[in-house]
N, C-alpha and C positions, 0 to 999 in steps of 0.2 A: 589240353583241357578245353571243352566249349564254355565260352564265357556267360552263355544263358545262364549259367548255375551261379554266375557271378554278379548279375544284376547288371551287366553290362549291355549296353545297345550291340546288337549282332546285324551285321547285313545280310540279306536274304542269302548270297552267295555262300556266306560262312566262314567269318574271320574267327580262327582258334584263340584265346588269349588265356594264356597261365595264369593261375591266381596269383603267383610272384613276381608277374611279369613288371617292367616298366610302365606300361601301360595301365596295368592296375594300379600302380601306387600312385601313378599321376592322377587317374581318375579319382583318388580321395583329398586331394587340393582343395579345398573353399575357393569358390569364385569370389571376388570381392566386388564384382560388378553387379547392378541391380539387374536382377531378374527380365527385366521389361527390356525388349528390344536387343536382347541376347541373340545373336544369329549363331554364333560359333561357339560350342562346348570348348572348357578351357583345356579339358584332357585333349581334344582333337586339335586345337591350335599347337599346344605343347609337343605332340607328336609329330605334327607336321614340319614344323621347326626343327625337331630333333632329326627327322630323315632328312631334311634339306642339307643340315650341317654335316651328315654321315656322308653327304654326297658332294661336299665340298663346298656348298654355300655358308658364307660366313657374314654378309652386312643384309641387314633387312632387306633391301631393294632386290640383291640377288634371291632370298630366301623365298620372297614372295613370287618373283619369277618364275623359280624352279617350280613351285606349289600349282601356278597356274599352269604351265607346260604339261603338267601329269596329272590334272585335275580327273580326265577320264580313269586311268589307272587307280589313282587314289579311291575314286567314288566306287569303283568296284571290291577294293578290298577293305578299306577303313569305315568302322559306325562314324556316322556322322558327318561325313566327308561328301556333302551333295550340295549340288547348286555351284555358287559363283565362289571362285577364289578368293580368300580374303585381299584386300588390299594392303600395300606395305605399311600406309598410316594407321591401318588397323592392328596390324600384328605391332606395331612400335606402343600403341596405346594400351595393347593388352599386356604386354611387357612392363609397361610403365605403372600400370595400376589395377589391374587384375590379380596379380600375385602377390601374396603373403610372402615376403624372401624366408624370414625365419621359419614359416612353416615347411616352405620349400627346401629349405638347406636340410632340416630335418628327414623331411620325408625321401631325399636322395639319399642319405646317410641309412635310413632305414631299410631302402633299396636294395644298396650295396651289402650291408652287413647280415641280410636275411638269407644270402646266399652260402650255401655249404661249404665251409671251410674258409669264409670271410673273417678277414679282423684277426686271424692267427698270426700274421707277421710282426716282429718283435718292434721294427726299427720306426719310428714317428718323425718325418722331419717337420720341423716349424718354422714357417718364414713368411714374409709378406710382400707383395707385388701392388705396384701401383699403375692404374689403368690409366696410360698417358693419356689415350683418347678423351679423357673425362676431364682433363684440365683447362680449365676457363682461359680465354686471352687474357693475358698480362698478369696469371698468377702462377705459382710454383706447385701448387698441388691440387690433384684430383681424386677419385675413389681410390682409398686403399685397402686392399684385403689382405687379413691374417689366415693361413691355411696351414691345418694339419694333414699330411700326406704320407701316405702309407705306398714309398717305392716298391717295394717289393710286388706290390698287388697292383699300383696303378690308379688307385683314387684317393678321393679327399676325403677325411674322416670328419671334418668340420672347417667351414670357413666363416669369417666374421669381421665386420665392417670396422675400420678403425677410425675412431672420430677424428677431425681433421685438426682438432686442438689437442691430442694427444698423439702416443706412438704406440707402439706395437707392444711395448712393456704392459700397458694398459689393457689390451685387448686379450694379451696372451692367457691372464688367468680365467676369461671367461671360453677360450678354446680347450683348455685343458680340461676345464670343470665337464665340458659338453660329452669326455671321451674317457673310455675305462682304460685307464694306467696301468692297470696290471699288469706285471710282466713284461711290460714296454720299456724300450728304452729313446725318450724325447733327446733329438739333436737339436741344435740352435747356434746362431752364430753369435758374435760379442754381443751384442746389443740385449739379447734375450739372458745374457749371464748375470742372474739377478739372485739375490738370495730367498726371495719370497716363491717367485717361480723353482727356486731349487727345491724348498721344503713342500711346496705344493705337489711337486712331480714323486719324490719320494715318497711321501705321506698317504700319495695316492696309491702307491703300489707298485712303484714304476722307478728307473733311474734315469739320470740325465746325464748329459756330454753336452758342455760348451766350449767353442772356441773364447779367449780372453784377451782384451785389448783394451788401450787407454781407459776406456769407460770404467774399469774397475782398475786404478794404477796400482793399489797397495798390494792386490792378489796377482795382477801381471808383473809386478816387480820383483814378486817373492819368486815365482817359478822360474823367472829369466836368470834371477841371481843362482839357483839351485841347479840349472842347467848349464849355464854358460862361465861360471866361475871355476877356474883351474887352481886348485889347493897347491901351495908349495909346502915339501917338507923337507927341513935343513938338511944340506948335505945331499940331496937327492935333485934329480931333475922334475920339473913339473910334469905330472902326470894327469889324465881327465878321471873322472869318475866313471866305471863301466856300467853305464844305467841298463837295466834290459831294453831290447831295441827290435825293430821289424822295419824291413825294407821291401819296395813293390817298385817294378820297373815297368812301364808300360811304353808302346810306340804306338802311335796312331794320329791322323790329323796333321802329318806333317812334322812332326817333333817327336821327342824321346823326355820323357817326363820319369824322374828318379824321386820316391818319396820315402824320406826315412823317420820313424817316430821312435823318441824316446822316451822311457815312461818311468815313474817314481812315485815310490808309497812313501817317502821320507817325510813331506810334510803333512800327512796325516793327523790330526791332533794338534798341529802347530797353525795351520791357516783356520781365520775366523770365517770360515764358510761351512754353512749344513751340509754334514752328510757327506764331505769330501772323501773320499779315499785315496784316490791316485791324481797325477798332474801329467801333462805331457808336453814334447816340443816336437813339432812335427814342420819338417825341411822340405820344400819342393824345390828339386833341380831340373830346370826345364831348358832344352836344348833345341831350337827351332832348325830342323834338319836343313832345309833349302839355304840356309846363309850360317849356319853355326852358331848365330847368337843365344847367349844363354843368359838367362835370369833365375834368380833365385828368391825364396819367400819362407820367411819363418812364422810358424804360428804357434801360440801355446795353447793350452785349454787344460780343463779340470774335469774330474767325473765321480758319479757316486760308486760306480763300479768297482769293486775290490778285485786287488791280482787274482784272487781266487775265480772271480766270475769273468773277467776280461785280462787276458795274456796282451802284451803288446800287437801280436799278429790282429786279434779282435779288435782292439782300440783301434789300430791304422785303418781296417775295413769300416768301422762306423764312422771315424772322423770323413774318411772318404764318402761314405754313403749319404751324409746330409747335401752333398752337391747335387745328388738326385732329383732333389726338388727343383731346382734351377734347369736341370737337362728335361728331366720327366715331365715336368708339369708346367714351370713358366715359360720355359722356352717352348715348346709345345703350342702354349696358348698363344703367344705373342707370333711366333714366325708361321706355323703351319694354320691356327685358327685366327690368325690376324687380329687379334683382341684388340690392341694398341691402334689398330686403323679403325676402330668402330667408335663413333660419335655420338653415342646414345646417351642423353643428358636430362631425357624427360623422366621424371619419377623415379623409381628403380630400376629403369630398363635395363641400365648399364648391367647392375648387379646380377639381376636376373639372368642377363646374356653368360655374366661368369659362370654362375651355377650351371647353365647350360653346356658350358665348355668343360667344365668339370666332368659334368655328367657323360656328354660325347666321348671323353678321353676315355674314362674308366669304363664305358661300353666297349671301347675296341682294345684296351690293354687287358681286360678279364678276360677276352674272346683270345686272348692270344697274338693280337696285331700290334707288333713293335716298331713298323715302319708304317706310321700314322696317314702320309699322303698315298701311301699304296693302298692301303685300306681305303680312302674313302674315295680312290678312283674307282675300285670295285663297286662299292655300294652306290655309285653313282652310275655305274653298268646295269646294276642288278637292285632296281629299289625295292622289288619284293623281298630281296634278301635282308636289306634294312628295316623293312615292316616286320618280318619275322624276328629280327634282332630284339625290337623294341616289345614284342607280344609273347616271346618265350623268355624263361628263366633261364 
């Protein structure tokens, strides 16, 4: 669709911009800079940064050099991209002060959710991440963000900043309030196993699945006693209770892993936990193929999913799916997009860059690129294709 009808600037050579494209959505963002003296439109700068990141650049200095070396091509294709390339300090200031982070988060969410079929997957992973590059010298904590991630679709539903004086438990209600929980299964680690969050999820139309550890001592003990106590009957040998179970074996990355999940509804009505239907015990048995070293881990959990809604096989899959936020989002942001090596501390620059990282990953994964480094190498060689990715739906 020609962007003339959308009221966007058009290069005489004719960049075609779809109304539902990322370019159009970014063009709706308000610019917090004073209009006087503004040389680069906010949408133009953000698109240039996205293009550079799609091509493999992560540091602001590298992004600025990438733009400078391709200004000839970009000036031909991208509206508002004429003249001298923005300096890295200009990019840093724009990231720090020009973008309203809350508006940016909501705009990125609306962009992804506007795609046909978006947001229909069931599982939502809830987990936090600290940007290590923002930790000041002599301190132990920097910018910490809590994200709700759709692992089946590869994009972040919502992300909020966790106040330095609080933890993820205080920020989680804000994240959950921002998303439609109907029909969703929210997974979280033991820190998020809280009564209030459980109530919020279920009364919002969804279900929860939490792991349980010592931060909920009575709950953890009750579940452990159920699964680990072997009853003795007079004149008979001790025998285990035959809990419904499921098992999964995987081989990869130099190890053989066997996961066994046992589940029970026996504590329904006994536990003082809102909407609890089932509890489970998950055992991981990992053998390192190189030297035969064996490690084991036992995890307990609780869910509002009834036995009719989730059998042991499904619960095992759901428990396993929570780790996709580590592998599919946090790991990619750290190792591929080098987020923890980014030392942006001016204003909101670090958080804006984190939103851009989520955006870039969502763009790639939505297009079916599962190997993110390989995809970035492709777009580095074909910047015009990266621009089409930004300008089309």
